[in-house]
N, C-alpha and C positions, 0 to 999 in steps of 0.2 A: 504493500500500500504506500510505503514511503517513496518507492521508485515511481509510482503512478502520480504522486503528488496529492494523495487523498487522505482524509482523516475519516475513519469509519469505526464507530463504537458498536461492536457486535451485540452488546447487551441492551442497546436502545432500540425501541420499536416505535415507528411513526404511526400517527393516526390523523384522520381528517373527518370532519362532520359532513362534508359534501357527499350527497347521494342523490342522483337525479332519477332514481328508479323507485317509485312507490311500491312496486311488487317485491322489492328487496329492502324495504325500510327497516326490517328487524336485524339487518347485518350490523355487526359491531363496527365502530369507527376505525378499527384497525384494518378493515377492508377499504382501501383507499381508491376512490374513483378519480382519475385524472382526466379533467375535461375543461372546456372553456367556461363553464358555469361555476367553477370552484372559487372564483374571485382572485385567482393568481394572475400576476401581470403577464406571464407567459407559461401556461400549464405545459404546452408543448413548444419547444424552441423552434420558431418559424424560420430561423436562419440556418437550421441544420437539415441536411437532406434526409436523415433517418426519421425525423419527427415532424417536419413540415407537412401539413395536410392531415395529420392524424386527428381523430375525433375523441376517442375514449379508450383508456387503458385501466385495468384493475390490478392493484397490487395487494397481496395478502400478507398482512403483518410484516411490512417491509422495514428496512432500516433507512438511514439517510446519510449522506456524505457531505463533506465540506472540503474546500481546498486547503492544502498545507502551505501554499505559497512557494513550492519547490522551484528553484530557478531552472529555466529551460523547459518547463511543463506548462502547456496552455490548457486551462481548465474551462470547460464549456458545459453548463447545466443543460440537460435534455428534458427531464420530467420534473415538475415542481408541484407542490401542494398549494392550497390557499392559506390565508392567515388564520382561519379557524382550525388550526392544526397544532400538533405538538408531539412530544416524545414521552414515552414511559419506559422505565427500566424493566427488565424481564421480571424481576422479583416484585414489581408493582402490578404486574399483570397476572402472574401465576402464583399459586400458593399450594403448599403440600399438606396433606392430612394422612390419616391411617389408610385411606383408600387410594392414595397416590397423589397425582397433581391435578389441579383444576384451575379454571380461570376465575379470578376474583370478580364477583358481580358488581362490586361498588368501586370500580376503578375511577380515579379522579382525572378527568380529561380537562385540563386547564390549558387554554391556548397560549402558545409562546409568542404570538404576535408577529411572527415572521414566516416566510415561505421556506419550506424544506425541499431539498433536492433529493429525489429518489434515484435518479440516473444521471450520469455525466460522461462526457467524452474528454479524454486527456490525450493531447497530441504534442509533438515536439520530440523530446527524448524518447517517448514511448508513443504507441498508437493503440489506445485502449478505450473501450466503451464499458463502463462499470454500472451495473444495475444492482441495487441493494435489496434484491428480492429474487431468490431462485424460483419461487412458486409462480412468478408471473408468466412462465412458459410451461406450466404443467399440462398434463394430458387433457384436463378439463377444458382448457381454452382452445385446443385443437378440435375438441368435440363441438364446442359452441360455434366455432367457425364452420365446421363441416355441416352442422344442422341448420345454419343460416337463420337463426332466430330473429324475428322482426323486433322483439322487445329488448334484445340485448346484442347489439353489434359492437364487438370489441376489436381493438387494434393490437392486442398483445402479440399475436402471431406475426402480423405485418411488421410491427416494430422489431421483433426478434430477427426476422428475415432481412429487414433493411440493415440492421447492425452487421449481420454476417456478410452481406454483400459489400457494404462500405469498407469493412475491415479487410476483405479479400481483394478489394480493388475493382470489383465488377458491379457497377452502379446502373446497368442498363435496365433492370427490371423494377427499380425502386419507384419511379414515378408511375409506372403502369400498375404496380401493386396497390398504390394508395387510392386509386380511382374507385370510388363507390358513392352511393347516394349520400347527400349531405343531410345529417340529422339536425333538424331545427328545434330549438328549445324556446320556451317562454322566458325571455330574459328578465322581464319585470317580476315574474313569479320567483325566479331563481335569486334575484337580488333581495327580494323580501325574505326568502327562506334563509339567506345568509344573515340578515339582520336578526331574525328570530333565533337562529342558532347561536349568535353572539349573546343575545339576552339569556337564552336557556343556559349556556355555559357559565355565564356570570352568576345566574341564580344557583347553579350547582356548586360553584366555588364558594359563594357566600354561605350556603347551607352546610357545606363541608367544613368551612372555617369555624362556623358557629358551633357545630357538633364537636370539633376537636377542642375548642376552648372550654366547653362545658365539661368534657371528659377530663381535661387537664385539671380544671378546678376541683372536680370530684376526687381525683387521685391525690391532689395536693392536700385536700382535707383529710384524707386517709393517712398520709405521711405525717401531718401535723398532730393528729390524734395519737398515733403511735409514739411520736417524739415526746409528747407531753408525759406519757406514762414512763418513758425511758429516763426522763429528767428527775423523776421523783426520788428523793433520798430516804423516804420512810418505808421503802419496800425492799425486800431482798431480791436477788436476781431471779430466783425461781418464781416468785409471785409476779414480778414484772413480766417474765416470759409468758406466764399463763394469762395475765391481763392483756398483754399485747396481742396474744393469739386470739383471745375472745374479741377484742376490739377490732382486730384486723378482719376476722371473719364477719363480724357485724357490719363494719364499714364496707367490706368487699361486696356483701349482699346488696347494700344500698347503691354502691357504685355500679354493680351489674344491672340492677333495676333501672337506675338512671341512664346507664348506657343504652339499654334496650329502648327506653322512652326517647332518648335523643336520636337514636338511629331511626326510630319510627317517624319522628318529626322531620328528620332529614329526608327520609324516603317520601313523605307526603309533600314536602316542599319541592323536591325534584320532580315528582309526578305532576304536581300542580303546574310547574313551569313547562313541562313537556306537553301537558294537555292544553295549556294556553297557546303554545306555539302551533300545535296541530290544529287547534280551532281557528286561529288566524289564517293559517295556510288554507284550510278548507273554505273559509269565507272568500278568500281571493279566488280559489279554484271555482267555487260556485258562481262568483261574479263573472269570471271569464266564460264559464259555460253558458250562462244566460245571455251574455253579450254575443257569443258566437251563434246562439240560436235566434236571437231577436234582430240583430243588426243586419245580417246578410240579406233578408228579404226586403229591407227598406229601399235600397237603390232601385231594384227592378220595379217595385211598386210606384216609386216616384216617376220613373221613366214611363210606366204604363199610364199614370194619370196625365203626364205632360202630353203623351201621344194622343190620349183620348180627347183632351180639350183642344189640341191643335186640329185634329180631324173634325171635331164637332164645329169648330170655328170655320174651317174651310168649307164644310158642307153647308153651313148656314149662309156663308157668303156667296156660294154658287147657286143656291136656290132662289126662285123668284119670290118677291115679297108677299104676293097674294097666296102663296102656298105655305107660308109659315103658320104654325099653330097660333090661333087667336088673331090671325091676319096681320101680324106685326113683323 
């Protein structure tokens, strides 16, 4: 990695809230959709042959890379996330129990406020295209490409083949490979979704911070109660130990109960924020749906009325006056 001029922490996993597919809304933020609606300045580097013209790529629990500033190495980002993204350490995502490992359900997704690079090209002393996700070219994406799903047209395979061609020096098929129908999105809706995502993440952070503070206060009270007993000089060591154990058990029960209550409050606050965001998005979708139903018939109706009155005026002008209704 040093020779390539890249810095890559293998214990960091990137995430992004952008997900343009309602059918896959339950996917974790660690499934990153790279696309024009993510809010990134350049989700795909339009100046690079391998990524110019691509529309959407999915990365599964990817990492991210940064330049080291190595002399003689030219660093060029290829794939980037939006600003509603960040990184989590592996131990912040996975936890171990007696059954093995599992994903933590209450992961804290706090945006870092900057775009992350998922893939980059390094040229000069070396000629490398580095993608911080080996799963982006798994068999599933070849199956999706072969099945030609209308609701999920991904460029993972195209990007991979473009990289192979460019590195091998044969670029004749790259432009041809990228030719497919342009997927149009509702930009206004996507911009609103980004705003709602920002607010939801802010609410989650505030709820998590409040929960951590309350838990810290409860644990501090437990430590103070035990310390007060330890300071007493009228008790022998055995009595102190018994009293501290009793106090510790009693306070620990209170801490556990308060911890459960705090976690419930945190969960309700997070769910309330999620429900609000989903409700606002649904309102916009319903408004767009009604507009798409009611507005299209208006122009032809107006044209029909204009044609009707023009024809009526012409017919009235061409008829003799004594043949008009009422003799006028």
